C-alpha positions in Angstrom: 14.9 -24.4 2.6 12.1 -25.8 4.8 9.8 -23.7 6.9 10.3 -24.4 10.6 8.2 -21.6 12.2 5.4 -19.2 11.0 4.0 -16.5 13.3 2.3 -13.2 13.2 3.3 -10.3 15.4 1.1 -7.3 16.0 2.8 -4.0 16.9 1.2 -0.6 17.7 3.5 2.4 17.5 2.5 6.0 18.5 1.9 8.3 15.6 1.6 12.1 15.3 0.9 14.6 12.6 0.3 18.4 12.4 -3.4 18.4 12.0 -6.5 17.9 14.2 -7.4 14.3 15.4 -7.9 12.1 12.3 -7.7 8.6 11.1 -9.4 6.0 8.9 -11.9 3.2 9.3 -14.1 5.1 11.7 -11.5 5.6 14.4 -9.1 8.3 15.5 -5.5 7.2 15.2 -3.2 7.6 18.2 -1.0 4.8 16.9 -0.4 2.9 13.8 -0.9 -0.9 13.8 1.3 -3.2 11.8 0.8 -7.0 11.4 4.2 -8.6 10.8 4.5 -12.1 9.3 7.6 -13.9 10.4 8.7 -17.0 8.6 11.8 -18.9 9.8 13.5 -21.8 8.0 15.1 -24.8 9.5 18.5 -23.2 8.7 17.6 -20.2 10.9 16.9 -17.8 8.0 14.1 -15.3 8.7 11.8 -13.5 6.3 9.4 -10.7 7.1 6.1 -9.7 5.5 3.2 -7.4 6.3 -0.5 -8.2 6.2 -3.2 -5.6 6.1 -4.0 -4.0 8.5 -5.0 -1.2 10.8 -8.4 -1.9 12.4 -8.8 -5.3 10.7 -5.6 -6.7 12.3 -7.3 -9.0 14.9 -9.3 -10.8 12.1 -6.2 -10.9 9.8 -4.1 -12.3 12.6 -6.6 -15.0 13.3 -6.8 -16.0 9.6 -3.0 -16.4 9.5 -2.5 -18.1 12.9 -5.4 -20.6 12.6 -5.9 -21.1 8.8 -2.6 -20.6 7.2 0.3 -21.1 9.6 -0.4 -24.7 10.4 -0.2 -25.6 6.7 3.3 -24.1 6.4 5.5 -26.2 8.6 7.9 -28.4 6.6 7.0 -26.7 3.3 9.6 -25.5 0.8 10.0 -21.7 1.3 11.7 -21.3 -2.0 8.8 -22.7 -4.1 6.9 -19.4 -3.7 4.4 -19.6 -6.7 3.5 -23.3 -6.4 3.1 -23.0 -2.6 0.9 -19.9 -2.8 -1.3 -21.4 -5.5 -1.7 -24.6 -3.5 -2.5 -22.8 -0.3 -5.0 -20.5 -1.9 -6.8 -23.5 -3.4 -6.9 -25.2 -0.1 -8.3 -22.1 1.7 -10.5 -20.7 -1.0 -13.7 -21.8 0.7 -12.9 -19.3 3.5 -12.8 -16.4 1.0 -10.6 -15.2 -1.8 -10.6 -11.7 -0.5 -10.6 -9.8 2.8 -8.6 -11.1 5.7 -7.7 -14.4 4.2 -6.0 -12.7 1.3 -4.5 -10.1 3.5 -2.8 -12.9 5.5 -1.6 -14.6 2.3 -0.2 -11.3 1.2 2.1 -11.0 4.2 3.2 -14.6 3.8 4.1 -14.1 0.1 6.2 -11.0 0.9 8.0 -12.9 3.7 8.8 -15.7 1.3 10.3 -13.2 -1.2 12.4 -11.7 1.6 13.7 -15.2 2.4 14.4 -15.8 -1.3 16.5 -12.7 -1.5 18.4 -13.6 1.7 19.0 -17.1 0.5 20.4 -15.8 -2.8 22.3 -12.9 -1.2 20.4 -10.4 -3.5 18.0 -7.5 -2.9 14.4 -8.1 -3.9 14.5 -5.7 -6.9 17.3 -7.9 -8.4 15.0 -11.0 -8.2 12.0 -9.3 -9.8 13.7 -7.7 -12.8 16.1 -5.0 -11.6 15.7 -1.3 -10.7 15.5 1.7 -12.9 16.8 4.1 -10.1 18.4 4.1 -6.7 16.1 6.8 -5.2 12.3 6.7 -5.5 10.4 10.0 -5.2 7.5 10.0 -2.7 4.2 11.7 -2.7 2.8 12.9 0.7 -0.4 11.2 1.5 -2.3 13.3 4.0 -5.0 12.2 6.4 -8.5 13.7 6.2 -8.7 16.9 8.3 -11.9 18.6 7.1 -10.3 22.0 7.7 -9.2 23.9 4.5 -6.7 26.0 6.4 -5.0 22.9 7.8 -4.9 21.4 4.4 -3.3 24.5 2.9 -0.7 24.6 5.6 0.2 20.9 5.3 0.5 21.1 1.5 2.8 24.1 1.8 4.9 22.2 4.4 5.1 19.1 2.3 6.2 21.0 -0.8 8.8 22.8 1.2 10.2 19.4 2.3 10.8 18.3 -1.3 7.7 16.4 -2.1 6.7 17.0 -5.7 3.2 15.6 -5.2 0.6 15.5 -2.5 -2.5 13.4 -2.1 -5.5 14.6 -0.1 -8.3 12.5 1.5 -10.7 15.4 1.5 -14.2 15.4 0.1 -15.0 19.1 -0.4 -14.1 21.6 -3.1 -13.1 24.1 -0.5 -10.4 21.8 0.9 -9.1 20.9 -2.5 -8.9 24.5 -3.5 -7.1 25.3 -0.2 -4.5 22.6 -1.1 -3.7 24.2 -4.4 -3.6 27.7 -2.8 -1.3 26.4 -0.1 1.2 24.5 -2.2 1.0 26.5 -5.4 1.3 25.2 -8.9 4.6 23.4 -8.6 3.3 20.1 -7.3 0.9 17.4 -8.5 -2.3 17.2 -6.6 -4.3 14.0 -6.1 -7.6 13.4 -4.2 -8.6 10.1 -2.7 -12.2 10.3 -1.4 -12.5 6.6 -0.4 -15.6 5.4 -2.3 -18.4 7.7 -1.1 -20.6 8.6 -4.1 -22.9 7.4 -6.8 -21.7 7.8 -10.4 -23.8 11.0 -10.8 -22.5 12.5 -7.5 -18.9 11.6 -8.4 -19.2 13.4 -11.8 -20.6 16.5 -10.1 -17.8 16.5 -7.6 -15.2 15.8 -10.3 -16.2 19.0 -12.1 -16.2 20.9 -8.8 -12.6 19.8 -8.3 -11.7 20.6 -11.9 -10.2 24.1 -11.5 -7.5 22.7 -9.3 -5.8 20.6 -12.0 -5.9 17.2 -10.3 -3.4 14.5 -11.4 -6.1 12.0 -10.5 -9.3 11.5 -8.6 -9.1 8.3 -6.6 -11.9 5.9 -5.6 -14.8 8.2 -6.2 -17.6 5.6 -6.7 -19.4 3.3 -4.2 -19.0 0.4 -4.1 -15.3 0.0 -5.0 -16.0 -3.0 -7.2 -18.4 -1.0 -9.4 -16.0 -1.0 -12.3 -18.8 -0.2 -14.8 -19.6 2.9 -12.8 -16.0 3.9 -12.7 -15.7 3.4 -16.5 -18.8 5.6 -17.0 -17.3 8.3 -14.8 -13.9 8.1 -16.4 -15.6 8.9 -19.8 -17.1 12.1 -18.4 -14.7 13.3 -15.7 -12.2 16.1 -16.5 -9.3 14.3 -14.8 -7.8 10.8 -14.7 -9.4 8.2 -12.5 -7.5 5.9 -10.1 -8.7 2.9 -8.0 -7.6 -0.5 -6.8 -6.6 -0.5 -3.2 -9.7 -2.6 -2.3 -9.1 -5.1 -5.1 -7.5 -8.5 -4.6 -5.5 -10.7 -7.0 -4.8 -10.2 -10.6 -8.3 -11.5 -11.4 -10.1 -8.4 -10.1 -7.6 -6.1 -11.8 -8.1 -7.9 -15.1 -11.8 -7.2 -14.8 -11.1 -3.6 -13.9 -8.9 -3.0 -16.9 -11.1 -4.9 -19.3 -13.9 -2.6 -18.2 -11.8 0.5 -18.9 -12.4 1.7 -15.3 -9.2 3.5 -14.5 -6.2 5.5 -15.8 -4.2 4.4 -12.7 -4.4 1.0 -11.0 -3.5 0.9 -7.4 -2.7 -2.6 -6.0 -1.8 -2.8 -2.3 0.9 -5.4 -1.6 -0.4 -6.2 1.9 -3.9 -6.9 0.5 -3.6 -8.0 -3.1 -1.6 -11.2 -2.6 1.9 -10.0 -1.9 4.8 -9.4 -4.3 3.8 -12.2 -6.6 0.5 -10.7 -7.4 1.9 -7.1 -7.5 4.3 -8.2 -10.3 1.5 -9.8 -12.3 -0.5 -6.6 -12.0 2.4 -4.5 -13.0 2.8 -6.5 -16.3 -1.0 -6.4 -16.8 -1.0 -2.6 -16.5 1.9 -2.4 -19.0 0.0 -4.5 -21.5 -3.1 -2.3 -21.2 -1.3 1.1 -21.2 -2.6 1.8 -17.7 -0.6 3.6 -15.0 0.7 1.6 -12.1 0.5 3.5 -8.8 0.5 1.2 -5.8 -1.4 1.9 -2.6 1.2 2.0 0.2 0.2 3.6 3.5 2.6 1.3 5.3 5.6 1.6 7.6 6.6 -2.1 7.7 7.7 -4.7 5.2 4.8 -3.8 3.0 6.4 -0.4 2.3 9.8 -1.9 1.6 8.3 -4.5 -0.8 6.4 -1.7 -2.6 9.6 0.3 -2.8 11.4 -2.5 -4.6 8.5 -3.0 -7.1 8.1 0.7 -7.8 11.8 1.1 -8.4 11.3 -0.8 -11.7 9.1 2.1 -12.9 9.3 5.8 -13.1 6.4 6.3 -10.7 6.5 7.8 -7.1 5.6 5.8 -4.0 2.9 6.8 -1.5 4.1 7.9 1.9 1.5 8.3 4.7 2.4 11.8 5.9 2.7 11.1 9.6 5.5 10.6 12.1 6.1 7.4 14.1 7.7 7.7 17.5 9.5 4.4 16.9 9.7 3.4 13.2 10.6 -0.2 12.3 13.1 1.0 9.7 15.4 4.0 9.5 14.2 4.9 6.0 11.5 7.2 7.5 11.1 10.0 6.8 12.2 10.4 3.2 15.1 12.7 2.4 14.3 15.6 0.1 11.0 13.9 -0.8 12.6 10.6 -1.9 13.4 7.2 -0.5 16.7 5.4 -1.1 16.3 1.9 -2.4 17.8 -0.6 0.1 20.5 -2.8 -1.4 20.8 -5.5 1.3 19.5 -9.0 0.6 15.7 -9.6 0.5 13.8 -6.5 1.5 17.1 -4.9 2.2 16.6 -4.0 5.9 15.8 -5.8 9.1 13.0 -4.5 11.4 14.2 -3.0 14.6 13.9 -5.7 17.3 13.6 -3.1 20.1 10.6 -1.6 18.4 9.0 -5.1 18.1 9.8 -5.9 21.7 8.5 -2.5 23.1 5.4 -2.2 21.0 4.1 -5.7 20.5 0.5 -6.3 21.3 0.3 -9.3 23.7 -2.4 -11.8 23.7 
């Protein structure tokens, strides 16, 4: 199963939600960007992956197109682990993290999609099986800064069957509003995206404490300050979660050795793909640490995460927005849960009309 073609495809699909203008990475989102990685074999089999992402896509696309894709032609697509190890060694001088690893992540997932299709099996069968056919989701809200909007959206999400909601707010007023809006029947998480010193994070953790958080996510700057996270974890009144900014099992091993987190959050489109995700899952099991992947995706990255999470009893993150033209018909979840696809590979094929209509040219 030799690789005949390797390409990246950037699509931007319009997005909406029920709050004021919001987004991440310093921009307001009017659309969601997805970088698809498409690998085709000499036999005509096609595998799809997703590389992070969003505002960083031009750099990630360049890394794949110019550093990685030229090395793939003629290689054995079925030798996933040896190929990924070799390519990472060849390219390590360009960086083990950031855009290079994002691009490798999309490639790895596409190779696993191909492996499933070649075997006629869904991905979850290749990586150990599934514990369930439906995976509950938690609604991951954008940052709105308006407590009333937060209260209204939490109430709406709970009414739609979500049993958990994650905020991206940074004030006690907004977190209290979420609890008031949704009541006591749902788990509430707060991701603050690495803004504080350890002392500031501890102060805010106690300010959030009356609202019974399931976890406080990424409270410390910089994200690789694992010693700081461990110090906070020893003093905070709720569990600590982090990991969406970490890459490869090596960073997660350091994180867990330090005792930094109660929940580790690898992101399949950033961490090294399905191969690294599975390593990190087993690492978490051996350290008695929760496994809660970061998954704000609508492309192959979401499907890959769904197959991995189906092995566990954990929910999957769902970015609480609406796409005008989703790549897959799994969105939105039904009664707060996603059905595990049973087709070969990732289980579903991306909608070619969406790719055609929303591809970014040039």
